[in-house]
C-alpha positions, -999 to +999 in steps of 0.1 A: +000+000+000+030+023+007+055+031+033+038+034+067+068+034+089+073+066+109+106+061+127+118+096+132+105+129+117+133+147+099+139+185+101+140+187+063+121+170+036+120+168-002+098+192-021+094+201-058+092+239-059+083+265-085+111+286-098+101+319-116+063+314-115+050+326-149+052+316-186+089+306-182+086+287-150+105+256-141+105+233-111+132+217-091+135+194-061+148+210-030+151+204+008+126+224+028+116+226+064+092+201+079+063+220+094+049+215+129+012+207+132-009+233+150-042+227+169-065+204+150-039+196+124-021+164+112+014+162+099+013+139+070+042+120+054+033+116+017+044+086-002+033+099-035+015+127-054-003+128-087+005+155-112-026+174-123-031+199-151-042+225-125-006+223-112+005+238-145-020+267-142-006+273-107+030+273-120+021+296-149+000+319-127-025+322-155-056+320-133-052+356-123-033+347-092-006+322-083+008+304-052+035+331-048+008+355-037+003+333-006+040+326-001+035+290-014+063+274-034+050+238-038+018+231-058+000+198-059-033+184-045-033+147-050-013+134-021-014+100-004+006+089+026+003+084+064-001+104+096+033+112+110+023+134+140-009+146+156-013+183+165-029+193+198-066+186+202-067+159+174-089+129+181-099+100+159-066+097+142-034+079+151+002+079+138+005+055+109-032+059+097-034+062+059-045+096+047-050+117+016-050+154+006-075+169-019-077+201-039-096+217-011-073+218+020-101+230+042-135+248+043-154+267+070-177+237+080-202+263+092-222+276+062-252+265+042-230+251+015-209+231+039-240+218+057-255+206+024-226+187+009-216+215-014-185+225+005-164+229-027-183+262-032-176+275+004-166+311+003-138+304+028-123+274+010-085+271+012-070+257-020-042+231-016-010+240-034-022+276-040-030+290-005-010+264+015+018+240+008+007+214-017+014+177-022+047+183-041+061+185-006+066+152+013+057+164+048+027+187+048+000+198+072-037+188+068-067+197+090-078+165+108-114+173+102-110+175+064-084+148+057-096+118+037-090+083+050-076+059+025-090+023+029-069-008+029-068-023-006-061+010-024-024+016-030-011+051-025-003+055-062-039+048-069-053+069-041-033+100-049-050+108-082-084+098-069-081+128-045-087+151-075-092+135-108-116+107-100-134+127-072-139+156-096-153+135-123-176+117-099-190+150-089-194+162-125-213+130-135-236+134-105-241+171-114-249+162-150-279+141-141-270+116-168-282+080-163-274+045-174-276+041-211-269+077-219-242+086-244-216+109-228-188+126-246-154+133-230-133+158-250-097+151-238-109+118-223-074+103-227-060+127-201-056+122-164-089+136-154-110+126-184-100+089-182-113+087-147-146+101-159-147+075-187-142+047-162-168+061-138-194+066-165-189+031-177-192+017-142-225+036-139-238+021-172-233+051-195-218+049-229-186+070-231-174+085-264-139+099-261-124+126-283-086+126-282-056+117-304-029+090-305-027+053-304-016+052-268-047+071-257-069+051-280-057+018-265-060+031-229-095+045-234-109+013-250-094-008-223-109+013-195-145+017-203-146+038-235-170+026-261-159+048-290-127+067-295-127+095-321-092+108-331-097+145-338-067+145-361-082+118-383-119+127-383-127+159-401-163+163-387-162+152-351-197+164-343-212+144-373-193+113-361-207+117-326-243+122-339-239+091-361-226+070-332-252+083-307-284+069-322-282+093-351-293+120-327-264+132-306-249+129-271-270+132-239-241+150-223-207+164-228-182+166-199-155+190-209-122+185-191-100+199-220-109+236-220-097+239-257-129+220-266-154+244-251-159+261-285-172+229-301-189+213-271-225+223-279-223+208-314-217+173-298-252+173-285-266+173-320-304+172-319-306+155-285-335+170-264-324+177-229-287+175-237-263+191-212-227+205-214-208+203-181-178+227-178-150+212-158-116+222-173-104+256-163-090+278-190-064+305-185-082+336-172-072+358-202-087+334-228-122+348-223-138+317-237-175+313-244-197+284-253-216+291-285-253+281-289-283+298-304-311+306-280-336+291-305-317+257-304-314+258-266-351+265-262-363+241-288-341+212-275-341+222-238-303+223-239-284+234-208-249+243-197-237+240-162-204+240-143-190+215-119-161+221-095-139+196-076-154+167-056-165+168-020-154+146+009-183+123+000-172+121-037-137+112-026-150+085-003-172+070-031-144+069-056-120+053-031-146+026-026-149+020-063-111+015-063-112-008-033-137-030-050-115-032-081-140-013-103-119+019-108-087+007-124-053+023-119-041+044-149-008+059-140+029+057-144+050+059-112+082+079-115+109+090-091+121+123-078+147+126-105+120+126-132+098+153-116+109+183-137+107+163-169+073+150-160+059+185-153+072+197-186+055+168-204+023+176-186+026+212-197+030+201-233+000+178-232+021+147-238+008+126-209-017+097-213-034+090-181-017+101-149+019+105-138+025+098-101+057+108-084+069+086-055+088+102-027+104+069-020+119+065-055+149+083-070 
C-alpha cells in the first residue's frame, strides 16, 4: 500500500518547488523545512503525489493569481501517505493511519454550502497548493477534520490521483444528471482527469465517447470503459461522427475536461433534447472563452450548460470505494524524484496519457 513506517520525523524533507512562476517557470526538487502541526492539524508524510493539469495553471500563474501571492512554493493536491504526527486537540486519528490530501485543503464547515454537501463552493475554501503548501512537498499539514481516510486495498499510487481527478469526475457526473444508457462525450478523455470520468461513466452504465488523439490514448481508453474513440486528427467532422454514433441524434451529455474543446462542445449534443454540457476544465483567465449556442436551439431542444467544481469529501470516499472494489482501475505511471521536472514539462506540453504519479520513495 505504501511506506507506513514513521521512525523519526526529519527536520528537512524533499519538495518540488516552482522557480520563476509565470510563462517561463521551471520546477526543481529542494530540501525544505518540515512543518509543525498546530491545533487540530495532522502532519502527513506523503508517499506519492499525482501530477494534475491544474498544477500547470498554478506554475504559470495564469488564473489571475498564483501560489507566490500566498508565499507557497510547492503546488499539488493529489497526495497519499500516512499520519506522521498529531497536533494538539486531534482525536480519531493515530500515527500511521493512511490519509489523503485533496484540492480543497479546508472549508469553513459552518455555512449552508458546507452543511448541504456542497463545500467545494464554500466562500472560505483554502486551496491546496495555492494557498497552503501542496502535495509536491513530502511532509505537509492537513486539517484533521478534512483529511480523507484511505482504505486498505487501495495503493497510495492509486489513491493519490483519486483525491482530485476521480473525485472531480464523480461529482461532475452526478451534477450532469446523466443516467445508465446515456451517451456521454469526453473531449480530452485520454488525459488524467478525463479517463477517470470515462471509467466512472462506464461503471454507472453510461456509454462513453472519447475525443482525443494518438494510439496510446486510444488503447488506454478502449481498455478502460470507453465505447468509442474519435481521433480528432483523423476525423474531419467530429460532431457528425458523434451524432452518427449516438443513435443518429447526438450525445446526452458532454463533460469537458479539455478547455480547448469548449468552442465545439455544444455541437456534440446534435439534436438531442435535454442535452447538457458540463464545464470542468479551467482555461487561463485571459482566454475569455465562451460556449456558442443559439437561444432558439437551446429553447427548442431544452439544452443546458452547467459547471462542476472539484469533488467533495463524499465524492472522494465514493471513488476510493470503487477503487477498493476493483472497479476503478489504476491508470498511472509511477516515477521517481529525478524525473519530476521532466514530468511537469511533459504535462505542460500535453504529452501525458493517463496520470503521472511521483513517488517520494523512489529516486
